[in-house]
C-alpha positions as CSV (number, residue, x, y, z in Angstrom):
1,M,-1.3,13.6,-22.3
2,L,-3.0,10.4,-23.5
3,N,-0.2,9.9,-26.1
4,S,2.5,10.2,-23.4
5,I,0.7,7.7,-21.3
6,K,0.4,5.3,-24.2
7,K,4.0,5.8,-25.1
8,F,5.2,5.2,-21.6
9,F,3.3,1.9,-21.3
10,S,4.2,0.7,-24.8
11,S,7.9,1.4,-24.4
12,S,8.5,0.7,-20.7
13,M,5.9,-1.6,-19.4
14,S,5.7,-4.3,-22.0
15,P,7.2,-5.2,-25.4
16,A,3.8,-4.9,-27.2
17,P,0.2,-4.6,-26.0
18,E,-1.3,-8.0,-26.8
19,T,-4.6,-8.0,-25.1
20,D,-7.2,-5.7,-23.6
21,Q,-6.4,-7.3,-20.2
22,K,-2.9,-6.1,-20.4
23,E,-4.0,-2.6,-21.3
24,A,-6.5,-2.6,-18.5
25,A,-3.8,-3.7,-16.0
26,K,-1.7,-0.7,-17.1
27,D,-4.6,1.7,-16.7
28,I,-5.3,0.3,-13.3
29,R,-1.7,1.0,-12.2
30,L,-2.1,4.6,-13.3
31,A,-5.4,4.8,-11.5
32,A,-4.0,3.4,-8.3
33,C,-1.0,5.8,-8.4
34,A,-3.4,8.7,-9.0
35,L,-5.3,7.8,-5.8
36,L,-2.1,7.4,-3.8
37,L,-1.0,10.8,-5.0
38,E,-4.3,12.3,-4.0
39,L,-3.9,10.9,-0.5
40,A,-0.3,12.0,-0.3
41,N,-1.5,15.6,-1.0
42,A,-4.7,15.4,1.1
43,D,-3.3,17.4,4.0
44,D,-1.7,19.9,1.6
45,E,1.8,18.6,2.4
46,F,3.7,16.0,0.4
47,T,6.6,15.2,2.7
48,D,9.8,13.4,1.8
49,D,8.8,10.4,3.9
50,E,5.5,10.2,2.0
51,R,7.3,10.5,-1.3
52,Q,9.8,7.7,-0.4
53,H,7.0,5.5,0.9
54,L,5.0,6.0,-2.3
55,E,7.9,5.4,-4.6
56,S,8.9,2.2,-2.7
57,A,5.3,0.9,-2.7
58,V,4.9,1.5,-6.4
59,R,8.1,-0.3,-7.3
60,R,7.3,-3.2,-5.0
61,Q,3.7,-3.7,-5.9
62,F,4.1,-3.2,-9.7
63,G,7.5,-4.7,-10.1
64,L,9.0,-1.6,-11.6
65,G,12.5,-0.1,-11.5
66,A,13.1,3.3,-10.1
67,T,12.9,5.1,-13.5
68,E,9.7,3.3,-14.6
69,A,8.1,4.0,-11.2
70,E,9.0,7.7,-11.5
71,Q,7.6,7.9,-15.0
72,L,4.4,6.2,-13.8
73,L,4.0,8.6,-10.9
74,E,4.6,11.6,-13.2
75,L,1.9,10.3,-15.6
76,A,-0.4,9.6,-12.6
77,Q,0.1,13.2,-11.4
78,Q,-0.8,14.5,-14.8
79,A,-4.0,12.4,-14.9
80,R,-4.8,13.5,-11.3
81,E,-4.5,17.1,-12.3
82,E,-6.7,16.7,-15.3
83,A,-9.4,14.6,-13.5
84,V,-12.7,16.2,-12.6
85,D,-13.0,13.8,-9.6
86,L,-11.8,10.5,-8.2
87,W,-14.6,8.4,-9.8
88,Q,-12.7,7.6,-13.0
89,F,-9.9,6.1,-11.0
90,T,-11.9,4.4,-8.3
91,N,-14.4,2.9,-10.7
92,L,-11.7,1.3,-12.8
93,I,-10.1,-0.3,-9.8
94,A,-13.5,-1.3,-8.3
95,E,-14.4,-3.0,-11.5
96,N,-11.2,-4.9,-12.0
97,Y,-9.7,-5.6,-8.5
98,S,-10.7,-8.4,-6.3
99,T,-11.5,-7.7,-2.6
100,G,-8.0,-9.0,-1.8
101,Q,-6.3,-6.6,-4.2
102,K,-8.4,-3.7,-2.8
103,M,-7.3,-4.7,0.7
104,V,-3.6,-4.6,-0.4
105,L,-4.2,-1.2,-1.9
106,A,-5.9,0.0,1.3
107,E,-2.9,-1.2,3.3
108,I,-0.6,0.8,1.0
109,M,-2.9,3.8,1.4
110,W,-2.8,3.5,5.2
111,G,1.0,3.2,5.1
112,L,1.2,6.3,3.0
113,V,-1.0,8.5,5.2
114,Y,0.9,7.3,8.3
115,S,4.4,7.6,6.7
116,D,4.7,11.2,7.9
117,G,3.9,10.2,11.5
118,D,0.5,11.9,11.5
119,L,-3.0,11.0,10.3
120,A,-4.6,14.3,9.4
121,N,-8.4,14.6,9.4
122,K,-8.4,15.2,5.7
123,E,-6.4,12.0,5.1
124,D,-8.7,10.0,7.3
125,Y,-11.8,11.4,5.5
126,L,-10.3,10.8,2.0
127,M,-9.3,7.2,3.0
128,R,-12.9,6.5,3.9
129,K,-14.2,8.2,0.7
130,I,-11.8,6.3,-1.6
131,C,-12.6,3.0,0.0
132,N,-16.3,3.7,-0.3
133,L,-15.8,4.5,-4.0
134,L,-13.8,1.3,-4.4
135,R,-16.8,-0.5,-2.9
136,L,-14.7,-1.8,0.0
137,E,-16.9,-2.4,3.1
138,P,-16.0,-0.3,6.2
139,G,-15.0,-3.5,8.0
140,Y,-12.4,-4.3,5.3
141,L,-11.0,-0.7,5.7
142,A,-10.6,-1.3,9.4
143,E,-9.0,-4.7,8.8
144,A,-6.6,-3.2,6.2
145,R,-5.6,-0.6,8.8
146,E,-5.0,-3.2,11.5
147,R,-2.9,-5.3,9.0
148,Y,-0.9,-2.2,8.2
149,M,-0.4,-1.4,12.0
150,R,0.8,-5.0,12.6
151,G,3.4,-4.5,9.8
152,G,1.6,-6.6,7.1
153,E,1.6,-4.0,4.3
154,G,2.2,-5.9,1.1
């Protein structure tokens, strides 16, 4: 699986990996997508509305075309299935994202869990767990939710 991830990023995401920072950014994208997929599946139902919201958010936030976004989500699903827990994803993001970037991710997560019209208890719990693992204070989580509700999802 690691080879397919490396191949995807080397062929689709950039002409040639030049720095560790570029590699880390690619890994962070994969980690963010894995978390989003975990949330989308939290209530044991991945609806078409959630899928459309997720694909749109990934294309918009990472500047990807439809094919690249689809490949990234497929790789993120593989990584999610092979992961023991969420820590490997959340730690990478927590170490590399600013508070503002974490807020944008939290807004995207709120949009995803609300995209099917219902916030399930499992989704709410997982949102709080992920944001805690991202080292995002509860006040920021509430603020991200309010920004999403006002239509400010980035």
